[in-house]
N, C-alpha and C positions, 0 to 999 in steps of 0.2 A: 499911434494904426499899424503899422507895419507890426512894430513888436507886439502887441496885441493879439495879432492876428496868429502869429507867429508861436505863438508859446502854447494853443492848445497843437496846434499839429505835431509839435517835436511829442507832448504829451501821448498822442494817438499812434505814432511811429516807438513810441517806448513800450506801451498795452501789446502793442501788434508785438512787436522783436521776442517778448517776455512768453506768450500765451502758443510762439511760435516753436521758442526751450522744451515748453512744457508740452506738447505735442511729439519733441523728438524724443523726449526724454522717456516716456510713458510710451513711443512705439506705436504710436499707433497711426497717424498724425488726422485724430481729433483730439479736439485739448478735453482738458479735466479729468479726462480717462486711461484707465488703471490697465496695461495689460494682463489680462487673466492666469494665473501660477497654474501649469499645467497641470496634470493630473494622470495616472499610470489607467488604463479600462479595469475595470472589476471585471475578476476572474469569471470567465465564461463556468453555471451550474456542470456537471459531471451528469449529459445523458443518461435516461434508464432503456434507450433504447439498444434491444438486445443483439449481441455480437458476437458474429460470422464464430469464427471460436468458440466458443463457450455452449453452441448448439451440439442436441445429442449426437455425438456420432462424425463430428466437423474436425478432419487434421489438419493440423495448424504446423508449420516448422518456430517451433518455440523461440530460439534465439531469434528471429525476423520481428518474432512479437515484442520478443523486452529490445528489443535496439528501437524500435518505431517509441517505445514508452520509456526510453532511460534519459531523452532529452527532458522532460517534462518533471525530472526528481535531483537536485544539485546534493551528490554526494559531496562529505565533510568527515574530516578523519577526525578520529574520535576519543578524548582523553580517554587512559586505559578502555582503546578499545581492540583487536584483533588475538583478542585472546579469547582461546573455548574449553570449555571443561575438560576435563581430563580425560584420553578417548575417545574427544567426540572430532567427527570432520566435516566438512560441509562443503556446498558444490555450489554456488550461483550463476546465474542465468546467460551471463554473457564470459567470456575466459577473463577481461579488461576490470573485470569489478574486483574491489579489493577488503578483505578482510579488516582491517585495521580504518572501514567506516562502519565495523558496525561492535555495537559493546556485549558481550556477557556477564552478568553478575548474580552474584548472591544476594539476594533479599530476604532473611528468618528460609522458611525450609522451601520457597519458591526462586527462581531463575528467574534473573531481571534481564526481557531482552531489548536493545535497542540499536533497532534493523535501520541500514543504509539499504545496499543493497539487495534484491529481492531474491535467496534462492535454499537452500536444502541445509537443518541441521540436521547428525546423526553421530549415534554410539554403532561403529560394525556389529560389536558383541550384544547388538538389542533385536533379537530376531521372532519371529512370530510363526506358526505354520498349524494346521491342521483349523482347527477349532479353536481359535478363544476373542479376547476383547481386548480393542485399547482405549484406555482411558488422556483424554489431556483438556485440564481446566486453562483456561486467558482470561487474566484481566486485561481491558485496554486503558491503558492507564487517563487516558487523553484521545479527542478525537483529533482524529489527525486532518490535512487538506487535502487529501484523497483518502476513496474505500478503498482502501487495500484489506486485502484478505490472508488473515494468517490458520492456522489449521493443523492437525495432524497427518500425516503416512501412512501404508503399508506398503508392503509387496514390495520391498527396496530391491536392487538385483545391480547390480555391477555399475554400482553410483559413481564411481569414480571414470570410467569406462564411457566409450560409443553407445552404447544400447542398452544404455540407461534406463532404468523400470520400476514408479513407483506409481501410487494412486493415492490425491490428498483430497482432504477435506476438510476445505475453508469458509471461514462464515466472516461479514465483513460489521463496520460502524452503521452501517445503516437498516440490520436486523432480517439482513439476506443469505443465504448459503452456497457453493459452487462443491460440485463433484468431477475431477478429471484426471485424465490417466496423464503419464511424459512417458510416452515409446523413441527412445533415444532421442535426434531430434526433433523429433515431434511433440505435441500433446494432443489428447484424445476426448473431445467434448463425453461428456456421461449425462449431468446436468447443470443447466444452466443456473445463472444468481437469480436466485427465489425464495421468495419472503415466506418467514414462519413464525406464530407466536409464540414456538417454543424459544424464541433464542431473546435473553434478556435485554432489555435498551442500558443505555443509560442510569447510575442513577443519581439522587441529590448529589451524589461524594463528587461525581464526574468521571466516574468507573464504570466500566462494561464485563462483567464477570457471567460466566459462561462453562460448561466443559461441553465438548464430546468426545463421541464414542461411536466402533466403529465395528461394530458384532457382528463376528465371523461365523453361520452355522455349518452347518454338513448342505442345505440346499442353498442357503442365500445370504446378502450381504447386508446388513441392518446399515443404515448410519442413524446416529443420537445428537440429539441436543438438551440437552439438560432433564435425561432421561425419558423425551420424547422421541421415538423415531418418524424423521422426520422423509429418506428415502430408501428404498429396497428396490437389488441387484438378485440375480441371481447373481448363485456362485461360479454359475459358470462366464460370467460377465467381467468379470472380476480378480482379476491375479493378486492373491492374496498371502504367498507364502515369499519371506526375507525379512528386511530390516526395516522395522519402525522410525519413524524418525518427525522430523517437524518441518512445516515449509510456512516461511515468513517473508512475504512481502514488504514493497518501498518503506522504508521511513515510517514505522511502528515502535511502540513503547508500550512494550507488554511483562507481566508478569505472568507465568508457564508454571505449572505443575504437572512434569509428567515428560514424554509419557511411558505411561505404565500399562503391563501386557496380562490383563489374568485369562485362566487355562480350568 
């Protein structure tokens, strides 16, 4: 009788030991459950709330703005990077940003630009004064992780010095455009990011192609996208004489034709 009573108890003990071991293995303290795999939090969607630094007339320190955004973009040395077209120069938004993290290459008649740091690219010999039109065609080859802007600039002076100046006209992948001015260490808002039907969206080929133009007349400066005026400013409001070039922000993959100057 005693042996018959002991056998079931021993069996229960074994079952309990196995249950405890299973719970310890799962790390939950609950028998038979599995610890869920850790998941990275989903990226927060970018806000459409207007930013103070882009408001008309707003003056902000450009290097402070660049530093606040730099942590959102991981830079990598690119194979074949660090070489600009003959005669061209660059200036990034922060002095410690590296040219090897971006790449210019030739693709047919276009320049293929793979950007890392945000900045400007220009040929010091490419200048325009008086009345003229600057045109640049951009093809964004793929949607970026962030909504980064690109476009032409005009009125460039002292671009390698403390008193740098230029006016830039950008668009971005969500169908909006921006006009701002760089004056020394600061930027000045002219037109905040604004949606416009003239901007072509991405096509079925996964590309987004738009031509941006700045038309400088005797009394006005017209900002055009695909032949349609999207903004107009008084000539007295915009400094227009100087170097023309490109302004390209973080981590973009673009085909660029231009800038060209018509007089």
